[in-house]
C-alpha positions, 0 to 999 in steps of 0.5 A: 500500500502506498503512502497515504494522506492523513489529516491526523497525527499518529503515534510511531516507534518510540525514540528510546527504542529507535535512537540506539539503533539509528546511531549505530547505523547512521553511517550507512546513510550514504552507503551504496546498498541503502540509497546509491544503487544505480537504477535499472536500465530505463528506470531512472534519468541521465543528465548526459555527460558528467558535469565538469567540476567547478573551476577555481574561484576568482574572487569578485565583489558579489555573487555572479554566474561564472559560466553556463554549460548548455547540455541541450535545449532543456538542461544546463549546468550553471556555475555560480560564484559564492562570495561568502564561501569563495567557491563556485557552486554547480547547479544542475538546471532543467529549463521550462517546457515553454520559455516564452515568458518568465517562469518560477523556480523549484529548488530540489536539493540532494540528500546527505551526499550533496549530489557528489555521490551516486545517491542523487536525484539525477541518478536515482529518479526520473526527475528529468522526464517528470519535469519534461512537460512542466513550465518551471526551472528545476534547480539542483545544487551539487556540493555541501556533503553532510553540511545540512546546507546551513551557515557554519560558525567556523571553517571545518577542513573535513567539510570543505572549509567555509560553509555558508549555505543559508547565505548562499541559498537565501541571499546570494543565489536567487537574484543571480539565478533569476537573471540568468534563467529569466525567471519570475522570482517565484520560488519553491524548495524541496529536499530529502533526508538531511536536506528534508530538514534543511529546506524547512530551516531555509524557508524560516530564515527567509520568510516569503522567499519560498512559496512552498516547501516539500520535506521528505524524510527529514527531522526538524527538531534538531536542538534537543535530543534525539534530533541533536544526536542525529545531526551529530552522528551524520556530521561525524560520518563526514569527519566534521564537528558540529561545534564548528557548525552550530557551536557546543550544545546550548549555543543559540545557533542550535535553536536558531536553526531548529525548524520545529522551534521556529515553525511559526515562521512557516506560516503562509507557506504551502507545506508538504511533509512526507515520511514512511513508517519504516515498515516494508512498502511497495519499493522494498522488493528485489525487483524495485530499481532502488534494489536492482535485484541485489539481495544485500541491497534489499537487506540493507534497505529494509533493515537500516533504511527501515530504522532510519525512516522510522526515526524520521517518521517520528520527527515528521509526526512531531512537526505535524503536531506542532504545525497543527497547534500553531494553526498552520496547514500542512499536507502530511503523507505517510504509510509503509516505506523505508529510507530509499529512493523509490519513495522519494521519487513518489514524494516528488510526484505526489507533492507536485500539485501542491507545489505547482499551485503555490508557485503558479507553474 
């Protein structure tokens, strides 16, 4: 049975039972047998040749397009210089079906790997074919592995040095990209797993910038345990230190970047929250593209992927309850499913009507 829409919030697996298991297997978030298996032939999308890495930065006064590689009439690689990070960021772009007038922009963020590994939207989903007939600019950044797409307090060598992703996404990028794409300034954003948390926080840092947010399998309540423990575990996988990110426990940055605590700032934003309950669903079988007939991949997906998704489901239900208390409408989708790409592709499809209506696409 696929994930279904719910008007009420249900209970889920208790934190006390889930947390020890999740922390012991969180390193598997980026493991190939959980989320990075290549799709079966014909099941996914290819962006064509692998994009060239970003060039060395040339410091300049402000954000700017470094250059654009036109892959074909509908697909571009746009390289944008970020002054706050002093680096050039690659953005994979799907252009609108009809460019006769300015169109909105939909930012679709990769998960923990930041698109730097095979576990990304272009390798694991039908994102290109799905948006082939839609009048929207679809923008997927590449980079920021395990950084939670946030502004870090100080550089961290293991995480690429300076990370100022909130500044980049909310201040530097939008005007530059709107001009390059001829967009109309209307935006939405979505993400999965770690970026399923980040997109909510980004929307709160810049109220009104995104008219709609899709958060798939994320965890919003990050300033206290167990959410804080998840963040620590994920960043540690990348060799980073969350003290460099949001400071030690109790630092105000932990609260400032907690999407659950700051949920009132989501008022007026169309919201789509999705998570599976960790139990086996329609994509948890050997024939699914995310498993591709590999028994080890299947075992990993239903065990590790199941435990992780049970935890994110608890997070999602907690946020849904918070929004309900605040009187903020949200579409909440849940049901059987694990932390894997088949469900995130479903979420991309099912959330699109809400996203499209909000941005006029």
